[in-house]
C-alpha positions as CSV (number, residue, x, y, z in Angstrom):
1,M,-9.5,38.0,-18.6
2,R,-11.0,37.9,-15.2
3,S,-14.2,39.7,-16.4
4,I,-14.6,37.1,-19.2
5,C,-14.5,34.3,-16.5
6,F,-17.1,36.0,-14.5
7,F,-19.3,36.5,-17.6
8,M,-19.1,32.8,-18.5
9,L,-20.0,31.7,-15.0
10,F,-22.9,34.2,-14.9
11,C,-24.3,32.8,-18.2
12,V,-24.1,29.2,-16.9
13,W,-25.7,30.2,-13.6
14,S,-28.5,32.2,-15.4
15,L,-29.3,29.3,-17.7
16,T,-29.4,26.8,-14.8
17,A,-31.5,29.1,-12.6
18,N,-34.2,29.7,-15.2
19,A,-34.3,26.4,-17.0
20,Q,-36.8,23.5,-16.6
21,K,-35.1,20.9,-14.5
22,D,-36.2,18.0,-16.6
23,R,-34.1,19.4,-19.5
24,I,-30.9,19.6,-17.4
25,A,-28.5,16.8,-17.2
26,L,-25.3,16.5,-15.1
27,A,-22.4,14.2,-16.0
28,F,-19.2,13.0,-14.4
29,E,-16.4,11.4,-16.4
30,A,-12.8,10.1,-15.8
31,G,-10.2,9.1,-18.3
32,T,-6.7,9.1,-19.6
33,G,-4.8,9.2,-23.0
34,Y,-2.0,11.1,-24.7
35,A,-1.0,14.6,-23.6
36,Y,1.7,16.9,-24.9
37,H,3.3,19.9,-23.4
38,D,6.4,21.7,-24.8
39,N,8.1,21.9,-21.4
40,A,7.9,18.1,-20.8
41,F,9.5,16.2,-23.7
42,E,8.5,12.9,-22.1
43,G,5.2,12.3,-20.5
44,W,5.0,10.3,-17.3
45,G,1.3,10.2,-16.9
46,Y,-1.9,12.1,-17.8
47,H,-5.5,12.0,-16.6
48,N,-8.6,14.1,-16.5
49,L,-11.8,14.4,-14.5
50,A,-14.7,16.4,-15.7
51,L,-18.1,17.6,-14.4
52,G,-20.4,18.4,-17.3
53,G,-23.7,20.2,-17.5
54,E,-26.3,20.1,-20.4
55,Y,-29.5,22.0,-21.1
56,R,-31.5,20.4,-23.8
57,F,-33.6,22.8,-25.9
58,Q,-35.0,19.9,-27.9
59,R,-34.1,16.3,-28.5
60,L,-31.4,17.2,-31.1
61,F,-29.8,20.4,-29.7
62,S,-28.4,21.3,-26.3
63,A,-26.2,23.9,-24.6
64,D,-23.2,22.1,-23.1
65,A,-20.6,23.1,-20.5
66,A,-17.6,21.2,-19.0
67,L,-15.6,21.9,-15.8
68,R,-12.5,19.9,-16.4
69,Y,-9.5,19.0,-14.2
70,Q,-6.3,17.8,-15.9
71,A,-2.9,16.7,-14.5
72,I,0.3,15.9,-16.4
73,D,3.5,14.5,-14.9
74,G,6.6,14.6,-17.1
75,I,10.3,15.1,-17.5
76,G,11.7,18.3,-18.9
77,I,15.0,19.6,-20.2
78,G,18.3,18.9,-18.5
79,Y,22.0,19.5,-19.1
80,S,25.5,18.2,-18.1
81,I,28.6,20.2,-17.3
82,G,31.8,18.3,-17.6
83,N,31.3,14.8,-16.1
84,N,30.0,15.6,-12.7
85,Q,27.1,18.1,-12.6
86,R,23.9,17.0,-14.3
87,V,20.7,19.0,-13.9
88,R,17.3,17.7,-14.8
89,A,13.9,19.5,-14.5
90,Y,10.7,17.6,-14.0
91,Q,7.2,19.1,-14.5
92,R,3.9,18.7,-12.8
93,L,1.0,20.6,-14.4
94,H,-2.5,20.9,-12.8
95,A,-5.2,22.7,-14.7
96,V,-8.9,23.5,-14.3
97,S,-10.9,24.7,-17.3
98,L,-14.4,25.8,-18.0
99,S,-15.7,25.6,-21.6
100,V,-19.1,26.1,-23.1
101,G,-20.6,25.4,-26.5
102,P,-23.5,23.8,-28.5
103,R,-24.2,20.1,-28.5
104,L,-25.7,18.0,-31.3
105,N,-27.5,14.8,-30.2
106,V,-28.2,11.9,-32.6
107,P,-30.6,9.2,-31.3
108,I,-29.7,5.6,-32.1
109,P,-32.2,2.7,-31.8
110,G,-31.9,0.7,-28.6
111,G,-31.8,3.6,-26.1
112,M,-28.5,4.9,-27.4
113,E,-27.3,8.3,-28.5
114,L,-24.3,9.9,-30.2
115,S,-23.4,13.5,-29.4
116,L,-20.9,16.1,-30.7
117,A,-19.9,19.1,-28.6
118,P,-17.4,21.8,-29.7
119,R,-16.6,24.2,-26.9
120,V,-14.4,27.1,-26.1
121,G,-13.4,28.6,-22.7
122,L,-10.6,29.5,-20.3
123,M,-8.1,27.4,-18.3
124,A,-6.2,28.2,-15.2
125,Q,-3.0,26.2,-14.9
126,K,-0.4,25.8,-12.1
127,I,3.0,24.3,-12.7
128,T,5.5,22.9,-10.2
129,Q,9.0,21.9,-11.3
130,P,11.2,19.7,-9.1
131,I,14.9,20.1,-10.2
132,L,17.4,17.3,-9.6
133,S,21.1,17.9,-9.5
134,E,23.3,14.7,-9.8
135,G,20.2,12.6,-9.1
136,E,19.2,14.3,-5.9
137,L,16.3,16.7,-5.3
138,Y,17.9,20.1,-5.3
139,S,15.2,22.7,-5.8
140,I,11.4,23.0,-6.4
141,R,10.1,25.9,-8.4
142,Y,6.5,27.0,-7.9
143,F,5.1,29.2,-10.7
144,K,2.2,31.6,-10.4
145,P,-1.1,30.4,-12.0
146,D,-1.7,31.4,-15.6
147,V,-5.1,31.8,-17.4
148,L,-5.2,30.7,-21.1
149,P,-7.9,30.4,-23.7
150,V,-8.8,26.8,-24.8
151,A,-10.8,24.9,-27.2
152,D,-12.1,21.3,-26.9
153,F,-14.1,18.9,-28.9
154,S,-16.0,15.9,-27.5
155,L,-17.6,12.9,-29.1
156,R,-19.9,10.8,-26.8
157,W,-21.7,7.5,-27.0
158,A,-24.5,7.1,-24.4
159,L,-26.6,4.2,-23.4
160,W,-29.7,5.3,-21.5
161,L,-30.5,2.7,-18.8
162,N,-33.7,4.5,-18.0
163,K,-35.3,8.0,-18.3
164,K,-32.9,9.3,-15.7
165,T,-29.4,7.7,-16.0
166,A,-27.0,6.9,-18.9
167,L,-23.6,5.3,-19.2
168,E,-21.2,7.2,-21.5
169,V,-18.0,6.5,-23.4
170,G,-16.2,9.5,-24.9
171,A,-13.3,10.7,-27.0
172,N,-12.0,14.2,-26.4
173,F,-9.5,16.6,-28.0
174,F,-8.3,19.6,-25.9
175,N,-5.9,22.4,-26.9
176,T,-4.7,25.7,-25.5
177,L,-4.9,28.7,-27.8
178,G,-2.6,31.7,-28.3
179,K,1.1,32.4,-28.1
180,S,3.4,31.2,-25.3
181,R,4.6,33.7,-22.7
182,E,7.0,33.9,-19.8
183,M,5.8,32.2,-16.6
184,R,6.5,34.0,-13.3
185,I,8.1,32.1,-10.4
186,A,6.2,32.5,-7.2
187,R,8.8,30.9,-4.9
188,E,11.6,28.3,-4.8
189,A,11.9,25.7,-2.1
190,L,15.0,24.0,-0.8
191,N,17.8,25.7,-2.9
192,P,17.8,28.2,-5.7
193,A,17.9,26.6,-9.1
194,P,21.5,26.0,-10.3
195,D,23.0,28.9,-12.2
196,V,25.9,28.5,-14.6
197,S,25.3,31.7,-16.7
198,D,28.8,33.0,-15.9
199,A,30.7,30.0,-17.3
200,Y,28.0,28.6,-19.8
201,P,25.6,31.4,-20.8
202,D,24.2,29.5,-23.8
203,T,23.4,26.5,-21.6
204,Q,21.7,28.6,-18.9
205,E,19.7,30.6,-21.5
206,Y,18.5,27.4,-23.2
207,F,17.6,25.8,-19.9
208,D,15.7,28.9,-18.7
209,N,13.9,29.3,-22.0
210,S,12.8,25.6,-22.1
211,T,11.4,25.5,-18.6
212,T,9.7,28.9,-18.0
213,R,7.4,29.3,-21.0
214,T,3.7,28.5,-20.9
215,Q,3.9,26.7,-24.3
216,T,1.1,24.6,-25.7
217,L,-1.0,21.9,-23.9
218,S,-2.7,19.4,-26.1
219,S,-4.5,16.1,-25.1
220,L,-6.4,13.3,-26.8
221,N,-8.1,11.1,-24.3
222,A,-10.8,8.5,-23.8
223,T,-13.3,8.7,-20.9
224,V,-16.0,6.8,-19.2
225,G,-18.8,8.5,-17.4
226,I,-22.3,8.6,-15.9
227,R,-24.9,11.1,-17.0
228,T,-28.1,11.8,-15.0
229,R,-31.1,14.0,-15.7
230,L,-32.5,16.3,-13.1
231,G,-36.2,16.9,-12.4
232,Q,-37.3,13.3,-12.8
233,K,-39.7,12.4,-10.0
234,Q,-38.4,9.7,-7.7
235,E,-40.6,6.7,-7.3
236,E,-39.7,6.6,-3.7
237,K,-37.3,8.3,-1.3
238,P,-33.7,7.3,-2.1
239,R,-32.1,4.8,0.2
240,V,-28.5,3.7,0.4
241,A,-29.5,0.0,0.5
242,Y,-32.6,-1.6,-1.1
243,E,-32.2,-5.3,-1.8
244,P,-30.4,-8.2,0.0
245,F,-28.0,-8.2,-2.9
246,E,-27.1,-5.2,-5.1
247,W,-24.4,-4.5,-7.6
248,G,-23.2,-1.7,-10.0
249,I,-20.3,0.2,-11.4
250,L,-18.1,2.9,-10.0
251,L,-15.7,5.6,-11.2
252,G,-14.0,8.5,-9.5
253,G,-10.7,10.2,-8.7
254,Q,-8.3,10.2,-5.8
255,V,-5.6,12.3,-4.2
256,N,-2.5,10.2,-3.5
257,I,-0.9,10.8,-0.1
258,P,2.2,8.5,-0.1
259,N,3.9,10.5,2.7
260,L,4.3,14.0,3.9
261,Q,7.3,14.9,1.8
262,T,7.3,17.9,-0.5
263,G,6.3,17.1,-4.1
264,Q,5.2,13.5,-3.5
265,Q,1.4,14.1,-3.5
266,G,-0.5,13.7,-6.8
267,S,-3.9,12.8,-8.2
268,G,-5.4,10.0,-10.3
269,F,-8.5,8.1,-11.2
270,H,-10.1,4.7,-10.6
271,L,-12.9,2.6,-12.1
272,G,-14.5,-0.7,-11.2
273,A,-17.6,-2.5,-9.9
274,F,-19.2,-3.1,-6.5
275,G,-21.5,-5.7,-5.0
276,S,-23.0,-5.8,-1.5
277,F,-25.1,-8.4,0.3
278,R,-27.0,-8.1,3.6
279,W,-25.2,-9.9,6.4
280,R,-27.2,-8.7,9.4
281,E,-30.0,-6.2,9.8
282,R,-28.6,-2.8,8.6
283,L,-25.1,-4.4,8.2
284,Y,-23.8,-5.3,4.7
285,V,-20.6,-6.7,3.2
286,Q,-19.5,-4.7,0.2
287,I,-16.7,-5.8,-2.3
288,E,-15.3,-3.3,-4.8
289,P,-12.8,-4.7,-7.4
290,Q,-11.3,-1.7,-9.1
291,V,-8.3,-0.5,-11.2
292,K,-6.6,2.6,-9.9
293,Y,-4.1,4.7,-11.8
294,G,-1.9,7.5,-10.5
295,P,1.5,9.1,-10.6
296,G,4.3,7.9,-8.4
297,R,7.4,10.0,-7.7
298,S,9.9,8.1,-5.4
299,A,13.3,9.1,-4.3
300,T,15.8,8.7,-7.1
301,A,18.2,5.7,-6.9
302,L,21.6,6.8,-8.4
303,F,24.4,4.3,-9.0
304,E,27.7,5.4,-10.4
305,D,31.2,4.0,-11.0
306,Y,34.4,5.8,-12.1
307,I,38.1,5.1,-12.9
308,V,40.8,7.8,-13.0
309,T,44.4,7.0,-13.9
310,P,47.1,9.0,-15.7
311,L,46.2,7.3,-19.0
312,T,42.5,6.6,-18.7
313,F,39.3,8.1,-17.4
314,G,35.9,6.5,-17.1
315,Y,32.5,7.3,-15.5
316,T,29.2,5.5,-15.8
317,Y,25.9,6.0,-14.0
318,T,22.3,4.8,-13.9
319,N,19.4,6.7,-12.3
320,T,16.0,5.2,-11.5
321,Q,12.8,6.9,-10.3
322,L,9.2,5.8,-10.2
323,R,6.9,7.7,-12.5
324,G,3.5,5.8,-12.2
325,L,1.5,3.2,-10.4
326,T,-1.3,1.0,-11.6
327,N,-3.1,-0.9,-8.9
328,L,-5.5,-3.8,-9.0
329,E,-7.4,-3.4,-5.7
330,L,-10.1,-5.4,-3.9
331,P,-11.6,-3.4,-1.0
332,I,-13.7,-5.6,1.3
333,L,-15.9,-3.4,3.5
334,L,-18.5,-3.6,6.2
335,K,-21.3,-1.1,5.4
336,F,-23.4,0.0,8.3
337,V,-26.7,1.7,7.6
338,P,-27.7,3.7,10.8
339,R,-31.4,4.0,9.8
340,A,-33.2,1.2,7.9
341,Q,-34.6,3.7,5.3
342,G,-31.7,6.1,5.5
343,R,-29.7,7.7,2.6
344,S,-26.3,7.3,4.2
345,A,-24.0,4.5,5.4
346,W,-20.6,4.2,7.0
347,L,-17.8,2.1,5.5
348,L,-15.0,0.2,7.3
349,G,-12.7,-2.5,6.0
350,V,-9.4,-3.6,4.3
351,R,-8.1,-3.2,0.8
352,P,-5.6,-5.8,-0.5
353,A,-3.9,-4.7,-3.7
354,V,-1.4,-5.8,-6.4
355,I,0.8,-2.9,-7.7
356,F,2.4,-2.6,-11.2
357,Y,5.2,0.0,-11.5
358,N,6.4,2.2,-14.3
359,A,9.9,3.7,-13.8
360,Y,12.1,6.3,-15.6
361,I,15.7,5.0,-16.1
362,D,18.4,7.4,-17.2
363,S,21.9,6.0,-17.8
364,G,25.1,7.0,-19.6
365,S,28.9,6.8,-19.6
366,F,32.0,8.8,-20.4
367,T,35.2,7.0,-21.2
368,A,38.7,7.6,-22.5
369,G,41.0,4.7,-22.9
370,S,40.5,1.0,-22.5
371,I,38.9,0.5,-19.1
372,G,36.2,-1.7,-17.5
373,L,33.3,-0.1,-15.6
374,N,30.2,-1.5,-14.0
375,D,27.3,-1.0,-16.4
376,F,24.7,-1.9,-13.6
377,K,22.8,-4.2,-16.0
378,E,22.3,-6.7,-13.2
379,L,20.3,-4.1,-11.2
380,D,16.5,-4.7,-11.3
381,Y,14.4,-2.0,-9.7
382,Q,11.4,-4.3,-9.6
383,Q,13.2,-6.3,-6.9
384,A,13.3,-3.2,-4.8
385,L,9.6,-2.6,-4.8
386,Q,6.7,-4.0,-2.8
387,R,4.3,-5.6,-5.2
388,E,1.5,-6.7,-2.7
389,D,-0.1,-4.2,-0.3
390,V,-2.8,-4.1,2.3
391,G,-4.6,-1.0,3.5
392,F,-7.3,-0.1,6.0
393,C,-10.3,1.9,4.8
394,I,-12.8,4.2,6.4
395,G,-15.5,6.1,4.5
396,H,-19.0,7.3,4.0
397,E,-21.6,6.6,1.2
398,Y,-24.7,8.7,0.4
399,A,-27.6,8.0,-2.0
400,L,-28.1,10.9,-4.4
401,S,-31.0,9.2,-6.1
402,N,-32.6,5.7,-6.4
403,N,-29.6,4.4,-8.4
404,L,-26.8,6.9,-7.9
405,R,-24.6,7.1,-4.9
406,F,-21.6,9.2,-3.8
407,S,-18.8,7.8,-1.7
408,I,-15.7,9.3,0.0
409,R,-13.1,7.0,1.5
410,Y,-9.6,7.3,3.0
411,T,-7.3,4.3,2.7
412,Q,-4.0,4.0,4.6
413,G,-1.5,1.6,3.2
414,I,0.7,-0.3,5.7
415,F,3.8,-1.3,3.6
416,D,6.7,0.9,2.5
417,L,6.7,0.4,-1.3
418,T,10.3,1.3,-1.8
419,H,13.1,-0.7,-0.3
420,D,15.5,1.7,1.6
421,N,18.7,-0.2,0.8
422,Y,18.1,0.3,-3.0
423,F,16.7,3.8,-3.1
424,K,19.1,4.9,-0.3
425,D,16.2,6.7,1.4
426,D,14.5,6.0,4.7
427,D,11.2,7.8,3.9
428,T,8.1,5.7,4.0
429,Y,6.3,5.7,0.7
430,T,2.8,4.1,1.1
431,N,-0.2,3.3,-1.2
432,S,-2.5,5.8,0.6
433,D,-5.2,8.0,-0.8
434,L,-8.4,9.9,-0.4
435,Q,-11.0,8.7,-3.0
436,F,-14.1,10.3,-4.3
437,S,-16.4,8.1,-6.5
438,L,-19.9,7.9,-8.0
439,R,-21.6,4.5,-7.9
440,L,-24.3,3.6,-10.4
441,L,-26.6,0.9,-9.1
442,L,-27.6,-1.6,-11.8
443,Q,-29.8,-3.9,-9.7
């Protein structure tokens, strides 16, 4: 399997090294959609980021490659023993794939183009499984990476803004191939996973079978992206700032860093627009309204009530945990250009945000006899979350070409998003991340 990976990489490198640059195009895309994995019966969130390469033999036919990163957050199988011990496995899958294949391009009047690209390749995946016992994080299993064959199919619509750059909207289908096999556990953190094989062998066998198989990964997703041709001569040396007022669109990905606790970090994507105007010589004000999506895994909030008498028994519970965040953000930045004709600039500013939460709620009850228990219907987890946030940003921007820029920025949120008295946890969970984005200048 490793030799096949090296062979595919060698073919892509050889094609790139010996090709005419004006026939090569690079693309970056980000998107989300529906993803399915057998080990996660309920998906909490899915996104993918891809770097694509194309060599155009002629106008209609190309060789196409895609280096794709995908992440899935979900909830897996669980079990209860009696009325007290409840075990639940969650799943986080991170995968990187490289696939190659032909590409058919169909020109459309108005500078537009449709393309179809069937591809095959290999995917390396790594799975982490936090396991909760009675609502508390009990164990974290880290599995060894697996390499699987994959196939994907992409349909793209492109609008060429000029000879060099295009905007793209795509629909993609992705699927792993081959039979499932047993995954190997690399290590376990905190405590070993609960074992009840002596008293309940069928339950333990079912749990192990349902959490340690590679199974099938399928996704159907929509993306937006930017495609740029190499080898086109620049009219002038690229600069990070041209006019007194400029605007464009941006898209990229981020690594979420809410705190330093195990299992809290994740990844996501963002898209939006930006506009900047000159305030002083070599000093600009840049505003970047954007939508940011990412997973969120807070501490669990477990509430329970029970009654035990000689004639009756009753137990009820509700368990709440964050599973995703969607942010509307408005970074306001000062952009300092050290050199008047330079290609780079420094960014510093603030980022107000409004946050929308998605939570997983698990509840149930066991009763015998006529009794009254708290059903916790009056609880509203939204009241225990911080909806408005402010963060401080620092970053750098670099001009790749006349109309394409790359930006890296770190943002530190200042508010704890989860109220400690509800989640019964004093950890600080902030809206902090490290963002990478491409900016396409439209003016």
